[in-house]
C-alpha positions in Angstrom: 0.0 0.0 0.0 1.0 3.7 -0.6 2.3 5.7 2.3 -0.6 6.9 4.3 -1.4 8.1 7.9 1.2 8.4 10.5 1.1 6.5 13.8 -0.8 9.5 15.6 -3.3 9.7 12.8 -3.9 6.0 12.7 -4.5 6.0 16.5 -7.1 8.8 16.1 -8.7 6.9 13.1 -8.9 4.0 15.4 -10.6 6.1 18.1 -13.1 7.6 15.5 -14.0 4.2 14.2 -14.4 2.7 17.8 -16.7 5.6 18.8 -18.8 5.2 15.6 -19.2 1.5 16.3 -20.3 2.2 19.8 -23.1 4.4 18.3 -24.4 1.7 16.0 -27.4 -0.2 17.3 -26.6 -3.6 18.8 -26.2 -6.2 16.1 -25.5 -3.7 13.4 -21.7 -3.6 13.8 -21.0 -5.9 10.8 -23.2 -3.8 8.5 -21.6 -0.6 9.7 -18.1 -1.9 9.0 -19.1 -3.2 5.6 -20.4 0.3 4.7 -17.4 1.9 6.1 -15.1 -0.4 4.0 -17.0 0.3 0.8 -16.8 4.1 1.6 -13.1 3.8 2.1 -12.7 1.6 -1.0 -14.7 4.1 -3.1 -12.0 6.7 -2.3 -9.2 4.7 -3.8 -8.0 5.1 -7.5 -7.3 1.4 -8.1 -8.7 -1.9 -7.1 -5.2 -3.0 -6.1 -5.2 -0.7 -3.2 -8.4 -2.3 -1.8 -6.9 -5.8 -2.3 -3.7 -4.8 -0.6 -5.7 -3.4 2.4 -7.7 -6.7 2.6 -4.5 -8.7 2.7 -3.0 -6.3 5.3 -6.1 -6.7 7.5 -6.1 -10.4 7.2 -2.5 -10.4 8.3 -3.2 -8.6 11.6 -4.5 -11.8 13.0 -1.3 -13.8 12.0 1.9 -13.4 14.3 
């Protein structure tokens, strides 16, 4: 993926997302996250960036 947000900005993004999830009605978290991902994907110029983000997110669970 291309260079993006710095550590402090990523932390703030995490906080913003967590706060938004807290505002979602119970049981609607997955739908909210799907809509968020689609909104972020729509801001990309190439599908490859979306594919790279998916691989990066999948890798967070692997150590």
